[in-house]
VEXMI-396568 format. One line per 2 residues: number of its first residue (from 1); for each residue x, y, z of N, C-alpha, C. Coordinates in nm, 3 decimals, decimal comma. Layout:
NUM	X/Y/Z/X/Y/Z/X/Y/Z | ...
//
This chain:
1	1,463/-5,374/0,310/1,638/-5,396/0,319/1,659/-5,551/0,385 | 1,607/-5,537/0,472/1,636/-5,707/0,534/1,608/-5,815/0,416
3	1,519/-5,784/0,345/1,516/-5,927/0,238/1,621/-5,912/0,164 | 1,691/-5,795/0,140/1,780/-5,806/0,052/1,909/-5,841/0,116
5	1,924/-5,806/0,188/2,023/-5,879/0,323/2,030/-6,035/0,286 | 1,911/-6,079/0,302/1,899/-6,245/0,332/1,926/-6,294/0,210
7	1,891/-6,199/0,073/1,848/-6,287/-0,058/2,046/-6,254/-0,073 | 2,139/-6,158/-0,088/2,256/-6,160/-0,083/2,353/-6,285/-0,005
9	2,303/-6,336/0,129/2,325/-6,408/0,215/2,298/-6,523/0,126 | 2,193/-6,549/0,082/2,175/-6,658/-0,004/2,253/-6,694/-0,129
11	2,253/-6,567/-0,208/2,302/-6,609/-0,315/2,486/-6,658/-0,318 | 2,527/-6,574/-0,159/2,678/-6,633/-0,150/2,674/-6,774/-0,120
13	2,577/-6,801/0,011/2,592/-6,992/0,017/2,575/-7,081/-0,129 | 2,452/-7,047/-0,232/2,449/-7,100/-0,315/2,553/-7,090/-0,427
15	2,633/-6,979/-0,455/2,767/-6,983/-0,536/2,874/-7,021/-0,446 | 2,867/-7,066/-0,323/2,993/-7,132/-0,238/2,974/-7,289/-0,285
17	2,856/-7,340/-0,266/2,819/-7,501/-0,293/2,816/-7,487/-0,439 | 2,797/-7,425/-0,539/2,790/-7,426/-0,659/2,949/-7,462/-0,710
19	3,051/-7,386/-0,649/3,165/-7,359/-0,656/3,223/-7,522/-0,627 | 3,199/-7,530/-0,488/3,241/-7,691/-0,416/3,204/-7,778/-0,510
21	3,101/-7,812/-0,537/3,052/-7,899/-0,632/3,132/-7,926/-0,732 | 3,141/-7,819/-0,832/3,201/-7,794/-0,958/3,362/-7,872/-0,933
23	3,428/-7,831/-0,845/3,566/-7,847/-0,805/3,541/-8,005/-0,772 | 3,483/-8,048/-0,704/3,445/-8,210/-0,720/3,451/-8,280/-0,826
25	3,354/-8,201/-0,890/3,313/-8,266/-1,060/3,465/-8,291/-1,175 | 3,527/-8,165/-1,111/3,667/-8,146/-1,220/3,759/-8,288/-1,146
27	3,774/-8,250/-1,017/3,834/-8,344/-0,983/3,819/-8,509/-1,002 | 3,677/-8,563/-1,017/3,618/-8,662/-1,025/3,663/-8,676/-1,191
29	3,662/-8,613/-1,287/3,689/-8,592/-1,418/3,877/-8,617/-1,468 | 3,923/-8,577/-1,354/4,097/-8,602/-1,381/4,113/-8,728/-1,321
31	4,044/-8,769/-1,230/4,090/-8,889/-1,200/4,055/-9,037/-1,274 | 3,953/-9,002/-1,354/3,851/-9,097/-1,432/3,964/-9,114/-1,552
33	4,004/-8,947/-1,590/4,119/-8,962/-1,715/4,225/-9,062/-1,707 | 4,274/-9,119/-1,566/4,437/-9,179/-1,553/4,403/-9,319/-1,602
35	4,223/-9,343/-1,621/4,204/-9,524/-1,647/4,146/-9,482/-1,794 | 4,191/-9,558/-1,883/4,093/-9,563/-2,024/3,947/-9,573/-1,991
37	3,858/-9,443/-1,958/3,745/-9,485/-1,954/3,695/-9,518/-2,076 | 3,584/-9,583/-2,088/3,461/-9,587/-2,170/3,402/-9,480/-2,227
39	3,434/-9,414/-2,327/3,400/-9,273/-2,389/3,216/-9,289/-2,397 | 3,157/-9,391/-2,425/3,023/-9,382/-2,404/2,953/-9,419/-2,295
41	3,029/-9,428/-2,199/2,948/-9,442/-2,042/2,931/-9,282/-2,034 | 2,786/-9,307/-1,940/2,716/-9,177/-1,942/2,759/-9,104/-1,817
43	2,873/-9,146/-1,722/2,899/-9,117/-1,623/3,023/-8,978/-1,682 | 3,082/-9,042/-1,771/3,224/-8,995/-1,821/3,173/-8,901/-1,931
45	3,081/-8,889/-2,029/3,014/-8,807/-2,087/2,944/-8,712/-2,034 | 2,876/-8,709/-1,873/2,819/-8,623/-1,783/2,951/-8,521/-1,753
47	3,086/-8,590/-1,721/3,161/-8,537/-1,638/3,259/-8,454/-1,759 | 3,252/-8,534/-1,921/3,297/-8,444/-1,998/3,201/-8,318/-2,040
49	3,107/-8,333/-2,031/3,061/-8,240/-2,112/3,046/-8,123/-2,027 | 3,040/-8,179/-1,860/3,041/-8,019/-1,788/3,138/-7,996/-1,773
51	3,248/-8,011/-1,787/3,408/-7,954/-1,736/3,458/-7,892/-1,862 | 3,455/-7,983/-1,976/3,531/-7,928/-2,096/3,510/-7,794/-2,149
53	3,359/-7,720/-2,136/3,388/-7,563/-2,155/3,449/-7,477/-2,087 | 3,516/-7,522/-1,954/3,618/-7,446/-1,890/3,753/-7,499/-1,908
55	3,742/-7,613/-1,944/3,902/-7,683/-1,942/3,958/-7,633/-2,088 | 3,896/-7,619/-2,183/3,961/-7,641/-2,323/4,010/-7,513/-2,319
57	3,988/-7,379/-2,298/3,984/-7,232/-2,322/4,156/-7,253/-2,203 | 4,146/-7,350/-2,129/4,229/-7,320/-2,044/4,364/-7,382/-2,109
59	4,330/-7,515/-2,154/4,411/-7,580/-2,199/4,505/-7,551/-2,343 | 4,384/-7,444/-2,437/4,426/-7,400/-2,538/4,533/-7,258/-2,545
61	4,455/-7,172/-2,457/4,530/-7,014/-2,434/4,690/-7,052/-2,345 | 4,663/-7,111/-2,203/4,738/-7,110/-2,117/4,847/-7,224/-2,108
63	4,782/-7,301/-2,113/4,925/-7,437/-2,097/4,967/-7,484/-2,247 | 4,900/-7,454/-2,337/4,968/-7,480/-2,471/5,094/-7,404/-2,483
65	5,120/-7,323/-2,456/5,231/-7,237/-2,479/5,366/-7,269/-2,332 | 5,315/-7,330/-2,216/5,394/-7,329/-2,146/5,440/-7,504/-2,092
67	5,349/-7,612/-2,147/5,341/-7,724/-2,077/5,355/-7,828/-2,217 | 5,438/-7,937/-2,175/5,404/-8,019/-2,305/5,307/-8,135/-2,349
69	5,290/-8,140/-2,459/5,156/-8,190/-2,448/5,095/-8,310/-2,356 | 5,227/-8,393/-2,299/5,221/-8,490/-2,243/5,126/-8,490/-2,132
71	5,158/-8,391/-2,076/5,103/-8,341/-1,962/4,983/-8,220/-1,976 | 4,867/-8,299/-1,866/4,739/-8,163/-1,893/4,751/-8,127/-1,714
73	4,791/-7,986/-1,723/4,744/-7,943/-1,591/4,639/-7,832/-1,607 | 4,532/-7,839/-1,707/4,410/-7,779/-1,677/4,315/-7,773/-1,610
75	4,314/-7,929/-1,535/4,195/-7,931/-1,416/4,263/-7,843/-1,282 | 4,382/-7,867/-1,274/4,449/-7,792/-1,207/4,444/-7,664/-1,162
77	4,492/-7,562/-1,298/4,449/-7,466/-1,317/4,332/-7,406/-1,290 | 4,218/-7,494/-1,357/4,095/-7,440/-1,343/4,022/-7,454/-1,162
79	4,104/-7,594/-1,092/4,056/-7,583/-0,951/4,103/-7,420/-0,907 | 4,264/-7,400/-0,901/4,307/-7,286/-0,866/4,185/-7,185/-0,856
81	4,175/-7,153/-1,036/4,056/-7,026/-1,054/3,958/-6,994/-0,968 | 3,934/-7,137/-0,959/3,791/-7,174/-0,882/3,798/-7,132/-0,753
83	3,923/-7,169/-0,664/3,924/-7,141/-0,519/3,938/-6,965/-0,521 | 4,007/-6,918/-0,613/4,051/-6,781/-0,581/3,880/-6,700/-0,648
85	3,810/-6,756/-0,728/3,665/-6,679/-0,746/3,584/-6,709/-0,590 | 3,608/-6,819/-0,558/3,551/-6,836/-0,450/3,569/-6,744/-0,315
87	3,716/-6,764/-0,289/3,793/-6,671/-0,168/3,742/-6,530/-0,196 | 3,737/-6,471/-0,321/3,711/-6,299/-0,365/3,565/-6,304/-0,334
89	3,503/-6,377/-0,433/3,332/-6,342/-0,407/3,253/-6,384/-0,307 | 3,283/-6,501/-0,222/3,178/-6,522/-0,129/3,208/-6,417/-0,019
91	3,310/-6,379/0,059/3,317/-6,280/0,133/3,308/-6,144/0,096 | 3,264/-6,097/-0,045/3,233/-6,003/-0,024/3,109/-5,940/-0,055
93	3,052/-6,076/-0,126/2,901/-6,075/-0,100/2,844/-6,093/0,062 | 2,895/-6,167/0,138/2,884/-6,149/0,272/2,885/-6,019/0,344
95	3,004/-5,946/0,282/3,036/-5,804/0,361/2,934/-5,719/0,314 | 2,915/-5,725/0,163/2,797/-5,639/0,137/2,656/-5,669/0,183
97	2,646/-5,830/0,259/2,495/-5,830/0,292/2,515/-5,773/0,431 | 2,581/-5,799/0,498/2,622/-5,765/0,638/2,644/-5,600/0,670
99	2,632/-5,525/0,571/2,650/-5,369/0,605/2,498/-5,326/0,536 | 2,412/-5,381/0,473/2,282/-5,358/0,481/2,215/-5,351/0,575
//
């Protein structure tokens, strides 16, 4: 029983750190997009490769209908979604662990 408690606490901490790091990666990609980066730069390729799978659906389904094509708010929407996920999942996992 104690092992499950500590496993859930560890999962909550890992999830928290993963979401936090991913938020910073999305911010870095948004900042880099303001300057015309070299598309062959390994850092730019890494940032695009790791963020595009989540940004593309947001850009296609949500913002295509509501925002003009010149403004890309998909990083902002993704960051808000990640904060919501972190705000609900981490306390829930910790609460569940404390009940065990």
